[in-house]
C-alpha positions as CSV (number, residue, x, y, z in Angstrom):
1,M,-4.2,-126.0,25.0
2,E,-3.4,-129.9,23.3
3,Q,-6.7,-130.3,25.0
4,R,-8.3,-127.8,23.2
5,K,-6.9,-128.5,20.0
6,E,-7.8,-132.2,20.2
7,G,-11.5,-131.4,21.4
8,R,-11.7,-129.4,18.4
9,R,-10.7,-132.0,16.0
10,R,-13.0,-134.5,17.7
11,K,-15.9,-131.9,16.8
12,K,-14.8,-131.6,13.3
13,R,-14.6,-135.2,12.8
14,R,-18.1,-135.4,14.1
15,K,-19.4,-133.2,12.3
16,F,-17.7,-134.3,9.3
17,S,-18.8,-137.9,10.2
18,Q,-22.5,-136.3,10.3
19,S,-22.5,-135.0,7.1
20,K,-21.3,-138.3,5.4
21,R,-24.0,-139.8,7.4
22,M,-26.8,-136.9,6.5
23,A,-25.6,-137.3,2.7
24,A,-25.5,-141.3,2.7
25,I,-29.7,-140.8,4.0
26,M,-30.4,-138.3,1.5
27,F,-28.7,-140.5,-1.5
28,V,-31.0,-143.6,-0.2
29,S,-33.5,-141.9,0.2
30,M,-33.6,-140.0,-2.9
31,T,-32.9,-143.7,-4.7
32,A,-35.8,-145.2,-2.8
33,F,-38.1,-142.4,-4.1
34,I,-37.2,-142.8,-7.3
35,C,-37.5,-146.3,-7.4
36,L,-41.0,-146.3,-6.0
37,I,-42.1,-143.5,-8.2
38,N,-41.0,-146.1,-11.1
39,L,-42.8,-148.7,-9.7
40,I,-46.3,-146.9,-9.3
41,T,-45.9,-145.0,-12.4
42,R,-48.0,-146.5,-15.6
43,D,-46.2,-147.6,-18.4
44,K,-46.6,-145.1,-21.3
45,P,-47.4,-146.9,-25.0
46,F,-46.3,-144.0,-26.9
47,S,-44.5,-140.4,-26.3
48,E,-46.4,-137.4,-27.7
49,K,-43.0,-135.6,-27.1
50,E,-41.0,-137.7,-29.0
51,N,-43.7,-138.8,-31.3
52,R,-42.4,-142.4,-31.0
53,V,-43.7,-146.1,-29.9
54,L,-41.8,-146.8,-26.3
55,E,-40.5,-150.0,-25.2
56,Q,-42.5,-152.2,-23.0
57,K,-41.7,-154.9,-20.8
58,P,-39.9,-157.6,-22.2
59,K,-40.8,-161.3,-22.0
60,I,-38.4,-163.5,-19.5
61,T,-37.6,-166.3,-21.9
62,M,-34.3,-168.6,-21.4
63,T,-33.5,-168.1,-24.6
64,G,-33.5,-164.4,-24.5
65,I,-31.2,-164.7,-21.4
66,E,-28.9,-166.7,-22.7
67,N,-27.9,-164.7,-25.5
68,G,-28.0,-161.3,-23.7
69,R,-31.7,-159.5,-25.7
70,F,-33.1,-159.6,-22.8
71,M,-31.1,-157.6,-20.7
72,D,-30.9,-155.3,-23.7
73,Q,-34.5,-155.2,-24.2
74,Y,-34.5,-154.2,-20.2
75,E,-32.4,-152.0,-20.7
76,S,-34.0,-149.9,-23.2
77,Y,-37.8,-150.4,-21.7
78,K,-36.3,-148.9,-18.1
79,S,-34.8,-146.1,-20.4
80,D,-38.1,-145.1,-21.9
81,Q,-40.2,-145.4,-19.1
82,F,-38.5,-143.8,-16.6
83,A,-40.3,-141.7,-14.3
84,G,-40.1,-138.1,-15.5
85,R,-38.1,-138.8,-18.1
86,D,-38.5,-135.6,-20.4
87,L,-37.4,-133.9,-17.5
88,W,-34.1,-135.4,-17.2
89,V,-33.7,-135.3,-20.9
90,F,-34.3,-131.4,-20.8
91,L,-31.8,-131.0,-17.9
92,K,-29.4,-133.2,-19.6
93,T,-29.4,-131.9,-22.9
94,N,-29.1,-128.0,-21.1
95,V,-25.9,-129.6,-19.3
96,D,-24.3,-130.6,-22.3
97,L,-24.8,-127.4,-23.8
98,L,-23.3,-125.8,-21.1
99,L,-20.2,-128.0,-21.6
100,G,-19.8,-127.1,-25.1
101,K,-21.6,-130.4,-26.3
102,R,-23.4,-130.0,-29.2
103,E,-24.7,-133.3,-30.2
104,S,-27.7,-135.5,-28.5
105,N,-29.2,-139.3,-29.4
106,G,-28.1,-138.8,-32.6
107,V,-29.1,-135.4,-33.4
108,F,-26.3,-132.1,-33.9
109,K,-27.7,-128.4,-32.8
110,G,-26.4,-126.9,-35.9
111,K,-26.1,-123.2,-37.0
112,D,-28.5,-121.0,-38.0
113,G,-31.3,-122.7,-36.0
114,Y,-31.0,-126.1,-37.8
115,L,-31.3,-129.1,-35.8
116,L,-29.6,-131.8,-38.2
117,E,-30.2,-135.7,-38.0
118,D,-26.9,-137.9,-38.2
119,I,-26.2,-139.7,-41.3
120,A,-26.8,-143.4,-40.8
121,S,-24.3,-146.1,-41.4
122,P,-25.6,-148.8,-43.8
123,A,-26.5,-152.4,-42.5
124,P,-24.2,-154.1,-45.4
125,D,-26.0,-157.4,-45.6
126,Q,-29.6,-155.7,-45.5
127,L,-28.7,-153.1,-47.7
128,E,-27.3,-155.6,-50.5
129,E,-30.1,-158.0,-49.9
130,N,-33.0,-154.9,-50.9
131,L,-30.8,-153.7,-53.8
132,K,-30.7,-157.1,-55.0
133,A,-34.5,-157.4,-54.2
134,M,-35.0,-154.4,-56.4
135,V,-33.2,-155.1,-59.0
136,E,-34.8,-158.6,-59.9
137,F,-38.1,-157.0,-59.1
138,S,-37.5,-154.3,-62.0
139,S,-36.2,-157.2,-64.1
140,D,-39.6,-159.3,-63.8
141,H,-41.3,-156.4,-64.7
142,S,-39.3,-155.2,-67.7
143,N,-41.7,-153.5,-69.8
144,V,-42.5,-150.9,-67.1
145,P,-40.2,-148.1,-66.5
146,F,-38.5,-148.1,-63.0
147,Y,-36.8,-145.0,-61.1
148,M,-35.0,-144.4,-58.3
149,L,-35.7,-141.0,-56.2
150,L,-32.9,-141.1,-52.7
151,V,-33.2,-137.8,-51.1
152,P,-30.3,-136.8,-49.4
153,N,-30.5,-136.0,-45.3
154,A,-30.2,-132.3,-44.0
155,A,-26.6,-133.3,-42.9
156,N,-25.3,-134.0,-46.1
157,I,-26.7,-130.9,-48.1
158,L,-26.6,-128.5,-45.2
159,S,-23.4,-129.6,-44.2
160,D,-21.8,-126.3,-43.3
161,K,-24.8,-125.9,-41.1
162,L,-23.1,-128.7,-38.8
163,P,-21.4,-127.6,-35.6
164,N,-17.4,-127.3,-35.5
165,L,-15.7,-130.7,-35.5
166,A,-19.0,-132.7,-36.1
167,V,-18.0,-135.8,-38.1
168,T,-20.5,-137.8,-40.3
169,E,-20.5,-140.8,-42.5
170,D,-20.4,-139.6,-46.4
171,Q,-23.5,-140.0,-47.8
172,Q,-22.6,-138.9,-51.0
173,E,-20.3,-142.1,-51.6
174,Q,-23.5,-144.4,-50.2
175,F,-25.7,-142.9,-52.7
176,E,-22.3,-143.6,-55.4
177,D,-22.9,-147.4,-54.3
178,I,-26.3,-147.4,-54.5
179,K,-27.0,-146.3,-57.9
180,K,-23.9,-148.3,-59.2
181,A,-26.0,-151.5,-57.8
182,L,-29.2,-150.5,-59.5
183,S,-27.7,-149.3,-63.0
184,G,-28.9,-150.4,-65.6
185,E,-32.7,-151.3,-64.0
186,Y,-33.8,-148.1,-62.4
187,V,-33.7,-144.3,-63.9
188,W,-31.6,-142.8,-61.1
189,V,-33.2,-139.2,-60.2
190,D,-30.2,-136.7,-58.6
191,A,-31.9,-135.2,-55.9
192,Q,-29.1,-134.1,-54.3
193,K,-27.7,-131.9,-57.5
194,V,-30.9,-130.2,-57.2
195,L,-31.3,-129.4,-53.5
196,R,-27.4,-128.2,-53.8
197,K,-28.6,-125.7,-55.9
198,H,-31.6,-124.6,-53.5
199,K,-29.2,-125.1,-49.9
200,D,-29.6,-121.4,-49.0
201,E,-33.4,-121.8,-49.3
202,E,-36.2,-123.2,-46.9
203,I,-35.6,-127.0,-48.0
204,Y,-35.2,-128.9,-44.7
205,Y,-37.2,-128.3,-41.7
206,H,-35.1,-126.6,-38.7
207,T,-36.4,-129.1,-35.7
208,D,-37.2,-132.2,-37.9
209,H,-35.6,-134.3,-40.2
210,H,-38.1,-134.1,-43.2
211,W,-37.8,-131.8,-46.1
212,T,-40.1,-129.2,-46.6
213,T,-42.5,-129.1,-49.2
214,L,-40.7,-126.3,-51.1
215,G,-37.6,-129.0,-51.3
216,A,-39.8,-131.4,-52.6
217,N,-41.3,-129.2,-55.0
218,Y,-37.7,-128.5,-56.2
219,V,-37.2,-132.1,-56.8
220,Y,-40.7,-133.0,-58.2
221,Q,-40.0,-130.6,-60.9
222,E,-36.5,-132.3,-62.0
223,L,-38.3,-136.0,-61.5
224,A,-40.7,-134.9,-64.4
225,K,-38.3,-134.2,-66.7
226,Y,-37.4,-138.1,-65.7
227,M,-40.8,-139.3,-65.9
228,E,-41.6,-137.3,-69.4
229,L,-44.7,-136.2,-67.7
230,D,-46.5,-133.5,-69.4
231,T,-46.4,-130.6,-67.2
232,S,-48.5,-128.3,-69.4
233,K,-51.4,-130.8,-68.1
234,A,-50.9,-129.5,-64.4
235,P,-52.9,-126.5,-62.9
236,E,-50.7,-123.1,-61.6
237,L,-49.8,-124.0,-58.2
238,K,-49.4,-121.8,-55.1
239,P,-48.2,-122.7,-51.6
240,Y,-50.4,-121.8,-48.4
241,A,-49.3,-122.2,-44.8
242,V,-51.3,-124.9,-43.1
243,T,-50.0,-124.3,-39.6
244,A,-46.9,-121.8,-38.3
245,D,-46.6,-124.0,-35.1
246,F,-44.8,-127.1,-36.0
247,N,-41.6,-128.5,-33.7
248,G,-40.5,-131.7,-35.3
249,T,-39.5,-135.0,-34.2
250,L,-35.5,-134.0,-34.2
251,S,-36.5,-131.3,-31.2
252,A,-38.3,-134.1,-29.1
253,T,-35.5,-136.3,-29.8
254,S,-32.7,-134.2,-28.6
255,G,-34.5,-131.8,-26.3
256,Y,-33.0,-128.8,-28.4
257,K,-35.2,-125.8,-29.5
258,S,-38.2,-127.4,-27.8
259,G,-40.1,-123.9,-28.5
260,Y,-38.9,-122.9,-32.0
261,K,-42.0,-123.2,-33.9
262,E,-41.8,-123.1,-38.2
263,P,-44.4,-123.1,-40.8
264,I,-46.0,-126.4,-42.9
265,Y,-47.3,-125.4,-46.7
266,I,-49.4,-127.4,-48.8
267,Y,-49.3,-126.3,-52.8
268,S,-52.6,-125.8,-54.1
269,A,-54.1,-124.9,-57.3
270,K,-54.8,-120.9,-57.4
271,K,-58.0,-121.6,-59.5
272,A,-60.1,-124.1,-57.5
273,K,-61.5,-125.3,-60.7
274,D,-58.2,-126.5,-61.9
275,E,-57.3,-129.0,-58.8
276,T,-57.5,-132.5,-59.7
277,E,-60.0,-134.5,-57.5
278,V,-59.1,-137.4,-55.5
279,V,-60.7,-140.0,-53.9
280,V,-58.0,-141.8,-51.5
281,N,-58.7,-145.2,-50.4
282,Y,-56.6,-146.6,-47.3
283,T,-56.7,-150.4,-47.9
284,D,-56.2,-151.7,-44.7
285,E,-58.1,-149.2,-42.7
286,Q,-61.1,-149.7,-45.0
287,K,-61.5,-146.1,-44.9
288,K,-62.0,-143.6,-47.9
289,T,-61.3,-139.8,-48.2
290,A,-61.9,-137.1,-50.8
291,T,-58.9,-135.1,-50.2
292,L,-54.8,-135.7,-49.8
293,Y,-54.8,-133.9,-46.2
294,D,-55.7,-134.7,-42.7
295,R,-56.4,-131.3,-41.2
296,A,-57.3,-132.8,-37.6
297,K,-53.3,-133.7,-37.8
298,L,-52.5,-129.8,-37.0
299,E,-53.6,-130.1,-33.9
300,D,-51.3,-133.0,-32.7
301,R,-47.8,-132.6,-31.7
302,D,-46.6,-134.3,-35.5
303,K,-48.0,-131.8,-37.5
304,Y,-46.3,-133.0,-40.5
305,A,-48.9,-136.1,-40.5
306,V,-51.1,-133.4,-42.4
307,F,-50.2,-135.2,-45.3
308,F,-52.3,-138.4,-45.5
309,G,-52.7,-138.4,-41.9
310,G,-49.5,-140.4,-41.4
311,N,-47.6,-143.5,-43.1
312,F,-49.9,-146.3,-43.8
313,S,-49.5,-149.7,-45.4
314,M,-51.1,-149.1,-48.7
315,M,-53.1,-146.4,-50.0
316,D,-55.1,-146.6,-53.4
317,I,-55.4,-142.7,-55.0
318,R,-58.1,-142.6,-57.8
319,T,-58.0,-138.9,-59.6
320,T,-59.9,-137.0,-62.3
321,A,-56.5,-136.7,-64.4
322,D,-56.6,-136.7,-68.2
323,S,-54.7,-139.6,-68.4
324,T,-54.7,-143.5,-68.3
325,D,-51.1,-144.0,-66.7
326,R,-50.8,-145.7,-63.3
327,L,-48.1,-145.3,-60.9
328,L,-46.7,-147.8,-58.2
329,L,-44.8,-145.9,-55.7
330,V,-42.7,-147.4,-52.7
331,K,-41.8,-145.1,-50.6
332,D,-41.2,-143.6,-46.8
333,S,-42.5,-140.5,-45.1
334,Y,-40.1,-138.4,-47.4
335,A,-42.9,-139.0,-50.4
336,N,-46.0,-138.2,-48.2
337,C,-45.3,-134.1,-49.2
338,L,-44.4,-135.1,-52.8
339,I,-47.2,-136.9,-54.0
340,P,-49.7,-134.2,-54.6
341,F,-47.5,-132.9,-56.8
342,L,-48.0,-136.1,-58.8
343,V,-51.5,-136.6,-59.2
344,P,-52.6,-134.4,-61.9
345,Y,-50.5,-137.0,-64.6
346,Y,-52.1,-139.9,-63.2
347,R,-55.2,-141.7,-63.1
348,E,-54.6,-143.8,-60.6
349,I,-51.4,-143.9,-58.0
350,I,-50.7,-147.2,-55.4
351,V,-49.1,-146.3,-52.3
352,I,-46.9,-148.8,-50.9
353,D,-44.8,-148.6,-47.1
354,P,-42.6,-151.7,-47.1
355,R,-42.8,-150.8,-43.1
356,Y,-46.0,-151.8,-42.7
357,Y,-47.2,-153.5,-45.8
358,Y,-47.6,-157.7,-45.8
359,G,-49.1,-158.1,-49.2
360,D,-48.4,-159.2,-52.7
361,I,-46.6,-156.8,-54.7
362,Y,-46.5,-158.8,-57.9
363,Q,-50.3,-158.9,-57.5
364,V,-50.5,-155.3,-57.1
365,M,-48.5,-154.7,-60.6
366,E,-50.9,-157.0,-62.4
367,E,-54.1,-156.4,-61.2
368,N,-53.5,-152.9,-61.3
369,K,-51.9,-152.7,-64.7
370,I,-49.1,-150.4,-63.3
371,T,-47.2,-148.4,-66.0
372,S,-44.3,-146.9,-63.9
373,V,-42.5,-147.6,-60.6
374,L,-41.2,-145.0,-58.4
375,F,-38.7,-145.9,-55.1
376,L,-38.8,-142.3,-53.3
377,Y,-37.2,-142.7,-50.0
378,N,-34.5,-140.7,-47.8
379,G,-31.2,-142.1,-47.6
380,N,-30.9,-142.4,-43.9
381,T,-34.5,-145.1,-43.8
382,F,-33.5,-146.4,-47.2
383,V,-29.8,-148.1,-45.7
384,E,-31.0,-148.9,-42.8
385,D,-34.2,-150.3,-43.9
386,N,-35.1,-154.1,-43.2
387,S,-38.3,-154.4,-45.0
388,I,-37.7,-154.1,-48.8
389,S,-36.6,-157.2,-49.6
390,G,-39.3,-159.0,-48.1
391,V,-42.1,-157.0,-49.7
392,L,-40.0,-157.6,-52.9
393,D,-40.3,-161.3,-52.4
394,K,-42.5,-163.2,-55.0
395,H,-44.8,-165.2,-53.5
396,E,-44.9,-168.6,-54.8
397,T,-48.9,-169.4,-55.9
398,E,-49.9,-173.1,-56.9
C-alpha cells in the first residue's frame, strides 16, 4: 500500500515538474519570438491610428547616459515601436474596462459616449515666462488692441460626463490666474461662460480633443462683441456636414470607442454670391489655395485637418472683405475651425502657430500693418506650451 502511494506521489511530482518545464519553455520561446519580431520589424515614423509622430531610436551619448535622459528616451522609443502595439493597447484597454478602470493614457471614458482628455497641470516656470513675454509684446504695440481667447477643455465644461470618482485639475482656477497676469494688457474673452450655456449641445467631439464647429460658432459670436465687429457685413451662414465618419485622436490614444463615428460641420454662406473670397498663402510651404478647406483630408484618419489641411507655421489669408483691418492670430489647432467666421471682417489675417514658427513676429506686425491681435488657444495646450516666449522674443537687429 505504501509503495503504491509513494509511486503515485512520484508520478505527480514528475507531472508537476514536466508542467513547470513546459511552462518555462513556452515562456522563453514566447519571449524569444517577441524579441525576434521586434528585431526584424522596421521602425515606424508615424502612427496613423494615433495621429502622431512616433519616437525614434535615440543616439547614445555620454551626457545622455550620465543624466539618465538616454534611458528615458529609449524606453519611450521601445514603447512606441513595440511590434503589434495597437493590438496590445486594445487588449489592455478592454481588460481595464472589465476591471472597472475608466482612464487610459490621460483619457477618461465618460458618460453618454464622451471621451474626455484630462486637464493638464501647468508648467509653472514656462507659463510665467510665456505670460511675461505676452505682456511685453502687447506693451511694445500699445496702439494695437490685444485679445485673449482661452477655450476650456471638455473635462471642464462637461465635468458631469466624467466617470465617477474621476479627479482633475481645476482649470477654472488656472484661467483666473492667467487672466490676472494679462490684466490691463489683453481684453479677456470669456469662452467658459458661453460654452457652459450650451453644455447640453454638441459643442465638443465625443472622440476628439477639439471643440466642434458649433462650439466655435457660439464663442465667435461672443468674440465679435468684444472685438466690435460689424456682424451686419457678414453673410448668413448655414452648417454643412462634410463627413459623418470622424473618429478622433482621443479614441486612438485611449483605445476606447474605436468604432464610433461622428460628423464634422463647416459653415458656409447660404447664398454662394455672398461668400467672401480668399487666397491662403502657406508661407513656408510656398503654396497658395483659394479655399479654407482641404477636402482631401477627409480621406485620412485625422479628418479635423479638413480645416486648412492641419497646422502650419504661418498662413497669410487675403480676402475680398469690405475692410482695411488686418488681424494677427497666434494660435493652436482650436483656432482652425473658428477662423472662417472671422474672414468677412478682415482684409488680411496672418495666422502664426508658435509650435512651428521661427520668424520675426515683430517684423510681421510692422510690415503687415496689423490693426488687432488675437491669441486663441485651448487651456491644455496653453499651460504646457514651451514655444510662445521664444516666438515673442524681440529680435535685435543692427
